[in-house]
FIZA-721745 format. One line per field, with one value per residue: residue number from 1; chain; x, y, z of N, C-alpha, C, CB in turn. Coordinates in nm, 2 decimals. Glycine has a CB too. Example, Ala and Ser with C-alpha at 12.3 -4.5 7.8 and 13.67 -1.06 7.14 Angstrom:
BEGIN
num [1 | 2]
chaine [A | A]
n_c1 [1.32 | 1.28]
n_c2 [-0.57 | -0.22]
n_c3 [0.78 | 0.71]
ca_c1 [1.23 | 1.37]
ca_c2 [-0.45 | -0.11]
ca_c3 [0.78 | 0.71]
c_c1 [1.32 | 1.29]
c_c2 [-0.33 | 0.00]
c_c3 [0.78 | 0.79]
cb_c1 [1.13 | 1.41]
cb_c2 [-0.45 | -0.06]
cb_c3 [0.90 | 0.57]
% end
This chain:
BEGIN
num [1 | 2 | 3 | 4 | 5 | 6 | 7 | 8 | 9 | 10 | 11 | 12 | 13 | 14 | 15 | 16 | 17 | 18 | 19 | 20 | 21 | 22 | 23 | 24 | 25 | 26 | 27 | 28 | 29 | 30 | 31 | 32 | 33 | 34 | 35 | 36 | 37 | 38 | 39 | 40 | 41 | 42 | 43 | 44 | 45 | 46 | 47 | 48 | 49 | 50 | 51 | 52 | 53 | 54 | 55 | 56 | 57 | 58 | 59 | 60 | 61 | 62 | 63 | 64 | 65 | 66 | 67 | 68 | 69 | 70 | 71 | 72 | 73 | 74 | 75 | 76 | 77 | 78 | 79 | 80 | 81 | 82 | 83 | 84 | 85 | 86 | 87 | 88 | 89 | 90 | 91 | 92 | 93 | 94 | 95 | 96 | 97 | 98 | 99 | 100 | 101 | 102 | 103 | 104 | 105 | 106 | 107]
chaine [A | A | A | A | A | A | A | A | A | A | A | A | A | A | A | A | A | A | A | A | A | A | A | A | A | A | A | A | A | A | A | A | A | A | A | A | A | A | A | A | A | A | A | A | A | A | A | A | A | A | A | A | A | A | A | A | A | A | A | A | A | A | A | A | A | A | A | A | A | A | A | A | A | A | A | A | A | A | A | A | A | A | A | A | A | A | A | A | A | A | A | A | A | A | A | A | A | A | A | A | A | A | A | A | A | A | A]
n_c1 [0.27 | 0.19 | 0.21 | 0.25 | 0.30 | 0.38 | 0.62 | 0.76 | 0.77 | 0.93 | 1.16 | 1.22 | 1.16 | 1.23 | 1.16 | 1.07 | 1.10 | 0.93 | 0.86 | 0.89 | 0.82 | 0.78 | 0.54 | 0.43 | 0.47 | 0.55 | 0.55 | 0.65 | 0.41 | 0.44 | 0.29 | 0.17 | -0.12 | -0.14 | 0.06 | 0.21 | 0.21 | 0.16 | 0.18 | 0.05 | 0.10 | 0.01 | 0.25 | 0.18 | 0.01 | -0.30 | -0.59 | -0.79 | -0.98 | -1.22 | -1.16 | -1.15 | -1.06 | -0.93 | -1.01 | -0.86 | -0.61 | -0.64 | -0.65 | -0.38 | -0.26 | -0.38 | -0.27 | 0.00 | -0.01 | -0.09 | 0.14 | 0.34 | 0.24 | 0.26 | 0.54 | 0.63 | 0.51 | 0.26 | -0.04 | -0.30 | -0.46 | -0.55 | -0.70 | -0.73 | -0.90 | -0.93 | -1.17 | -1.18 | -1.20 | -1.41 | -1.42 | -1.20 | -0.96 | -0.64 | -0.42 | -0.43 | -0.38 | -0.43 | -0.42 | -0.35 | -0.40 | -0.22 | -0.26 | -0.15 | -0.21 | 0.00 | 0.35 | 0.57 | 0.84 | 1.09 | 1.25]
n_c2 [1.88 | 1.57 | 1.31 | 0.96 | 0.79 | 0.97 | 1.05 | 0.81 | 0.79 | 1.01 | 0.92 | 0.97 | 0.81 | 0.46 | 0.18 | -0.13 | -0.14 | -0.26 | -0.19 | 0.08 | 0.37 | 0.67 | 0.77 | 0.60 | 0.40 | 0.10 | -0.10 | -0.32 | -0.40 | -0.29 | -0.40 | -0.67 | -0.83 | -1.06 | -1.34 | -1.23 | -0.91 | -0.62 | -0.26 | -0.03 | 0.28 | 0.61 | 0.85 | 1.11 | 1.30 | 1.19 | 1.18 | 0.98 | 0.72 | 0.84 | 1.10 | 1.39 | 1.32 | 1.08 | 0.85 | 0.87 | 0.77 | 0.51 | 0.30 | 0.28 | 0.20 | -0.06 | -0.18 | -0.19 | -0.37 | -0.60 | -0.63 | -0.68 | -0.92 | -1.09 | -1.09 | -1.23 | -1.46 | -1.51 | -1.67 | -1.64 | -1.37 | -1.10 | -0.78 | -0.48 | -0.18 | 0.03 | 0.25 | 0.56 | 0.63 | 0.48 | 0.27 | 0.13 | 0.25 | 0.34 | 0.51 | 0.82 | 0.84 | 0.76 | 0.41 | 0.09 | -0.24 | -0.53 | -0.86 | -1.18 | -1.52 | -1.69 | -1.73 | -1.54 | -1.55 | -1.30 | -1.13]
n_c3 [0.80 | 0.95 | 0.86 | 0.87 | 0.64 | 0.45 | 0.56 | 0.53 | 0.25 | 0.19 | 0.29 | 0.55 | 0.75 | 0.83 | 0.61 | 0.47 | 0.15 | -0.13 | -0.38 | -0.61 | -0.79 | -0.99 | -0.89 | -0.70 | -0.40 | -0.24 | 0.04 | 0.31 | 0.56 | 0.90 | 1.10 | 1.03 | 0.90 | 0.78 | 0.66 | 0.44 | 0.38 | 0.23 | 0.19 | -0.04 | -0.17 | -0.29 | -0.38 | -0.37 | -0.13 | -0.03 | 0.15 | 0.18 | 0.02 | -0.02 | -0.07 | -0.30 | -0.63 | -0.57 | -0.71 | -0.94 | -0.89 | -0.79 | -0.98 | -1.06 | -0.81 | -0.79 | -1.02 | -0.95 | -0.73 | -0.87 | -1.03 | -0.83 | -0.73 | -0.96 | -1.01 | -0.79 | -0.82 | -0.71 | -0.67 | -0.55 | -0.38 | -0.15 | -0.19 | -0.03 | 0.06 | 0.33 | 0.45 | 0.59 | 0.94 | 1.07 | 0.90 | 0.94 | 0.87 | 0.96 | 0.92 | 0.78 | 0.49 | 0.17 | 0.09 | -0.03 | 0.07 | 0.02 | 0.07 | 0.15 | 0.23 | 0.29 | 0.35 | 0.14 | -0.08 | -0.10 | -0.36]
ca_c1 [0.19 | 0.26 | 0.17 | 0.35 | 0.33 | 0.45 | 0.76 | 0.82 | 0.79 | 1.04 | 1.27 | 1.25 | 1.14 | 1.26 | 1.06 | 1.12 | 1.04 | 0.93 | 0.84 | 0.89 | 0.83 | 0.76 | 0.41 | 0.38 | 0.56 | 0.50 | 0.64 | 0.60 | 0.34 | 0.51 | 0.19 | 0.10 | -0.24 | -0.12 | 0.21 | 0.27 | 0.12 | 0.23 | 0.10 | 0.08 | 0.05 | 0.05 | 0.34 | 0.11 | -0.08 | -0.45 | -0.63 | -0.87 | -1.05 | -1.34 | -1.11 | -1.17 | -0.95 | -0.87 | -1.03 | -0.76 | -0.49 | -0.67 | -0.61 | -0.23 | -0.23 | -0.41 | -0.18 | 0.12 | -0.04 | -0.08 | 0.28 | 0.41 | 0.20 | 0.31 | 0.68 | 0.65 | 0.43 | 0.15 | -0.16 | -0.42 | -0.43 | -0.66 | -0.67 | -0.83 | -0.90 | -1.01 | -1.21 | -1.22 | -1.18 | -1.51 | -1.40 | -1.07 | -0.84 | -0.56 | -0.33 | -0.50 | -0.32 | -0.48 | -0.33 | -0.41 | -0.34 | -0.20 | -0.25 | -0.14 | -0.23 | 0.11 | 0.47 | 0.62 | 0.98 | 1.13 | 1.37]
ca_c2 [1.76 | 1.47 | 1.18 | 0.85 | 0.74 | 1.08 | 1.04 | 0.69 | 0.83 | 1.11 | 0.84 | 1.02 | 0.69 | 0.34 | 0.09 | -0.23 | -0.11 | -0.37 | -0.14 | 0.23 | 0.44 | 0.81 | 0.81 | 0.50 | 0.33 | -0.02 | -0.15 | -0.42 | -0.34 | -0.33 | -0.47 | -0.75 | -0.90 | -1.19 | -1.37 | -1.14 | -0.79 | -0.50 | -0.14 | 0.04 | 0.42 | 0.71 | 0.94 | 1.24 | 1.27 | 1.19 | 1.13 | 0.86 | 0.69 | 0.94 | 1.23 | 1.42 | 1.28 | 0.95 | 0.75 | 0.88 | 0.70 | 0.38 | 0.20 | 0.26 | 0.11 | -0.20 | -0.23 | -0.22 | -0.49 | -0.71 | -0.65 | -0.74 | -1.06 | -1.16 | -1.11 | -1.32 | -1.59 | -1.53 | -1.70 | -1.58 | -1.27 | -1.01 | -0.64 | -0.41 | -0.04 | 0.07 | 0.39 | 0.63 | 0.56 | 0.38 | 0.16 | 0.06 | 0.32 | 0.39 | 0.62 | 0.91 | 0.85 | 0.65 | 0.30 | -0.04 | -0.36 | -0.66 | -0.96 | -1.32 | -1.61 | -1.77 | -1.65 | -1.52 | -1.52 | -1.17 | -1.14]
ca_c3 [0.80 | 1.03 | 0.80 | 0.87 | 0.51 | 0.38 | 0.61 | 0.47 | 0.11 | 0.19 | 0.35 | 0.68 | 0.84 | 0.75 | 0.56 | 0.37 | 0.03 | -0.23 | -0.52 | -0.61 | -0.92 | -0.97 | -0.82 | -0.61 | -0.32 | -0.18 | 0.15 | 0.41 | 0.68 | 1.02 | 1.18 | 0.93 | 0.93 | 0.70 | 0.64 | 0.34 | 0.39 | 0.16 | 0.17 | -0.16 | -0.14 | -0.38 | -0.32 | -0.34 | -0.01 | -0.05 | 0.28 | 0.18 | -0.11 | -0.02 | -0.11 | -0.44 | -0.71 | -0.53 | -0.81 | -1.05 | -0.86 | -0.75 | -1.08 | -1.05 | -0.70 | -0.82 | -1.11 | -0.88 | -0.66 | -0.97 | -1.07 | -0.72 | -0.72 | -1.07 | -1.00 | -0.69 | -0.86 | -0.61 | -0.74 | -0.49 | -0.28 | -0.12 | -0.20 | 0.07 | 0.10 | 0.45 | 0.42 | 0.71 | 1.08 | 1.09 | 0.81 | 0.98 | 0.82 | 1.07 | 0.87 | 0.69 | 0.36 | 0.09 | 0.08 | -0.06 | 0.14 | -0.05 | 0.17 | 0.11 | 0.35 | 0.32 | 0.33 | 0.01 | -0.09 | -0.15 | -0.44]
c_c1 [0.27 | 0.21 | 0.28 | 0.39 | 0.41 | 0.60 | 0.83 | 0.86 | 0.91 | 1.17 | 1.32 | 1.23 | 1.17 | 1.14 | 1.12 | 1.05 | 1.05 | 0.91 | 0.84 | 0.90 | 0.81 | 0.64 | 0.37 | 0.49 | 0.49 | 0.60 | 0.57 | 0.53 | 0.41 | 0.42 | 0.11 | -0.02 | -0.25 | 0.03 | 0.28 | 0.17 | 0.20 | 0.13 | 0.14 | 0.02 | 0.09 | 0.15 | 0.28 | 0.01 | -0.22 | -0.50 | -0.70 | -0.93 | -1.17 | -1.29 | -1.14 | -1.04 | -0.89 | -0.89 | -0.93 | -0.64 | -0.51 | -0.63 | -0.46 | -0.19 | -0.26 | -0.32 | -0.04 | 0.10 | -0.03 | 0.06 | 0.36 | 0.37 | 0.26 | 0.46 | 0.71 | 0.57 | 0.33 | 0.02 | -0.29 | -0.39 | -0.56 | -0.61 | -0.78 | -0.80 | -0.99 | -1.04 | -1.26 | -1.20 | -1.28 | -1.49 | -1.26 | -0.95 | -0.77 | -0.48 | -0.41 | -0.42 | -0.37 | -0.38 | -0.41 | -0.33 | -0.33 | -0.17 | -0.24 | -0.14 | -0.11 | 0.24 | 0.51 | 0.76 | 1.00 | 1.25 | 1.48]
c_c2 [1.65 | 1.33 | 1.08 | 0.81 | 0.85 | 1.08 | 0.92 | 0.73 | 0.92 | 1.04 | 0.90 | 0.91 | 0.56 | 0.26 | -0.01 | -0.22 | -0.23 | -0.32 | 0.02 | 0.27 | 0.59 | 0.85 | 0.72 | 0.43 | 0.22 | -0.07 | -0.24 | -0.35 | -0.39 | -0.40 | -0.56 | -0.82 | -1.03 | -1.22 | -1.28 | -1.02 | -0.67 | -0.38 | -0.07 | 0.17 | 0.51 | 0.80 | 1.08 | 1.21 | 1.29 | 1.12 | 1.00 | 0.84 | 0.78 | 1.07 | 1.26 | 1.38 | 1.15 | 0.85 | 0.76 | 0.80 | 0.55 | 0.27 | 0.18 | 0.18 | -0.03 | -0.26 | -0.27 | -0.35 | -0.61 | -0.74 | -0.72 | -0.89 | -1.14 | -1.19 | -1.21 | -1.45 | -1.62 | -1.55 | -1.64 | -1.48 | -1.19 | -0.87 | -0.57 | -0.26 | -0.02 | 0.22 | 0.46 | 0.55 | 0.45 | 0.26 | 0.09 | 0.13 | 0.38 | 0.51 | 0.69 | 0.94 | 0.73 | 0.54 | 0.17 | -0.15 | -0.47 | -0.76 | -1.10 | -1.41 | -1.70 | -1.69 | -1.65 | -1.48 | -1.38 | -1.19 | -1.06]
c_c3 [0.87 | 0.99 | 0.80 | 0.74 | 0.43 | 0.43 | 0.55 | 0.32 | 0.10 | 0.25 | 0.48 | 0.79 | 0.76 | 0.72 | 0.47 | 0.24 | -0.07 | -0.37 | -0.50 | -0.76 | -0.89 | -0.89 | -0.71 | -0.53 | -0.25 | -0.08 | 0.24 | 0.52 | 0.81 | 1.12 | 1.09 | 0.98 | 0.85 | 0.69 | 0.54 | 0.34 | 0.34 | 0.16 | 0.04 | -0.16 | -0.26 | -0.31 | -0.29 | -0.23 | -0.05 | 0.08 | 0.27 | 0.04 | -0.13 | -0.07 | -0.26 | -0.51 | -0.68 | -0.64 | -0.92 | -1.02 | -0.82 | -0.85 | -1.08 | -0.93 | -0.72 | -0.92 | -1.05 | -0.80 | -0.75 | -1.01 | -0.96 | -0.71 | -0.83 | -1.05 | -0.89 | -0.70 | -0.75 | -0.69 | -0.68 | -0.38 | -0.25 | -0.13 | -0.12 | 0.08 | 0.22 | 0.43 | 0.54 | 0.83 | 1.10 | 1.01 | 0.84 | 0.93 | 0.94 | 1.04 | 0.76 | 0.57 | 0.28 | 0.07 | 0.05 | 0.01 | 0.04 | 0.05 | 0.10 | 0.23 | 0.37 | 0.30 | 0.19 | 0.01 | -0.15 | -0.24 | -0.39]
cb_c1 [0.16 | 0.22 | 0.11 | 0.28 | 0.21 | 0.39 | 0.75 | 0.73 | 0.66 | 1.00 | 1.39 | 1.16 | 0.99 | 1.36 | 0.93 | 1.11 | 1.10 | 0.83 | 0.70 | 1.00 | 0.73 | 0.75 | 0.31 | 0.30 | 0.63 | 0.46 | 0.70 | 0.71 | 0.19 | 0.57 | 0.10 | 0.20 | -0.37 | -0.19 | 0.22 | 0.29 | 0.07 | 0.28 | 0.11 | 0.02 | 0.11 | -0.07 | 0.47 | 0.03 | -0.04 | -0.50 | -0.73 | -0.99 | -1.09 | -1.40 | -0.96 | -1.19 | -0.85 | -0.93 | -1.17 | -0.73 | -0.42 | -0.82 | -0.65 | -0.17 | -0.31 | -0.56 | -0.15 | 0.16 | -0.18 | -0.17 | 0.34 | 0.37 | 0.05 | 0.28 | 0.75 | 0.62 | 0.53 | 0.13 | -0.18 | -0.51 | -0.32 | -0.72 | -0.67 | -0.82 | -0.95 | -0.93 | -1.31 | -1.37 | -1.19 | -1.65 | -1.40 | -1.07 | -0.88 | -0.47 | -0.20 | -0.55 | -0.15 | -0.52 | -0.25 | -0.41 | -0.41 | -0.09 | -0.36 | -0.01 | -0.35 | 0.12 | 0.59 | 0.53 | 1.06 | 1.15 | 1.33]
cb_c2 [1.71 | 1.49 | 1.21 | 0.74 | 0.70 | 1.22 | 1.03 | 0.57 | 0.90 | 1.23 | 0.84 | 1.14 | 0.68 | 0.26 | 0.16 | -0.38 | 0.02 | -0.47 | -0.19 | 0.29 | 0.39 | 0.88 | 0.82 | 0.39 | 0.43 | -0.13 | -0.03 | -0.51 | -0.39 | -0.20 | -0.38 | -0.84 | -0.82 | -1.18 | -1.52 | -1.21 | -0.77 | -0.53 | -0.05 | -0.05 | 0.47 | 0.79 | 0.96 | 1.29 | 1.37 | 1.11 | 1.23 | 0.87 | 0.54 | 0.95 | 1.25 | 1.58 | 1.38 | 0.91 | 0.77 | 1.02 | 0.77 | 0.37 | 0.25 | 0.40 | 0.16 | -0.20 | -0.12 | -0.10 | -0.48 | -0.68 | -0.52 | -0.67 | -1.06 | -1.08 | -0.98 | -1.26 | -1.71 | -1.40 | -1.85 | -1.69 | -1.18 | -1.04 | -0.59 | -0.48 | 0.05 | 0.04 | 0.39 | 0.67 | 0.67 | 0.44 | 0.20 | -0.08 | 0.43 | 0.27 | 0.56 | 1.03 | 0.85 | 0.70 | 0.28 | -0.06 | -0.40 | -0.65 | -0.95 | -1.34 | -1.69 | -1.90 | -1.71 | -1.41 | -1.62 | -1.07 | -1.09]
cb_c3 [0.65 | 1.18 | 0.66 | 0.95 | 0.43 | 0.40 | 0.76 | 0.48 | 0.05 | 0.27 | 0.25 | 0.71 | 0.89 | 0.83 | 0.49 | 0.43 | -0.04 | -0.19 | -0.57 | -0.53 | -1.02 | -1.11 | -0.92 | -0.68 | -0.21 | -0.28 | 0.23 | 0.46 | 0.68 | 1.09 | 1.26 | 0.87 | 0.89 | 0.56 | 0.60 | 0.20 | 0.53 | 0.02 | 0.29 | -0.29 | -0.01 | -0.44 | -0.42 | -0.47 | 0.10 | -0.18 | 0.34 | 0.28 | -0.12 | 0.12 | -0.08 | -0.45 | -0.71 | -0.40 | -0.87 | -1.07 | -0.74 | -0.72 | -1.22 | -1.04 | -0.57 | -0.88 | -1.22 | -0.78 | -0.59 | -1.09 | -1.10 | -0.59 | -0.72 | -1.20 | -0.96 | -0.55 | -0.87 | -0.52 | -0.74 | -0.42 | -0.33 | 0.02 | -0.35 | 0.20 | -0.02 | 0.58 | 0.31 | 0.70 | 1.19 | 1.06 | 0.67 | 0.94 | 0.71 | 1.13 | 0.81 | 0.76 | 0.38 | -0.05 | 0.20 | -0.22 | 0.27 | -0.16 | 0.27 | 0.02 | 0.33 | 0.22 | 0.42 | -0.06 | -0.17 | -0.04 | -0.58]
% end
């Protein structure tokens, strides 16, 4: 498999990791669309939110987004899932975008 996010999860490619547990990894987007842009991904490869079983991990991704925001005292933010190429999904690995319209201090 030649999945960019799987390589980041396996630490084969560098990333600025902001959160990690047994099942989820969150890291800064290298092509940010906002001053603070984090990608939150399941460690298990799932192509898209359209994939069978994706709904079982979505709640965990949202919970991690909330935790990241709370720890950094972010009051307002946007959460986005792009679904499929036609929906703007560039990497075929389920991921949640956490976007904030202003810079956020990293601990």
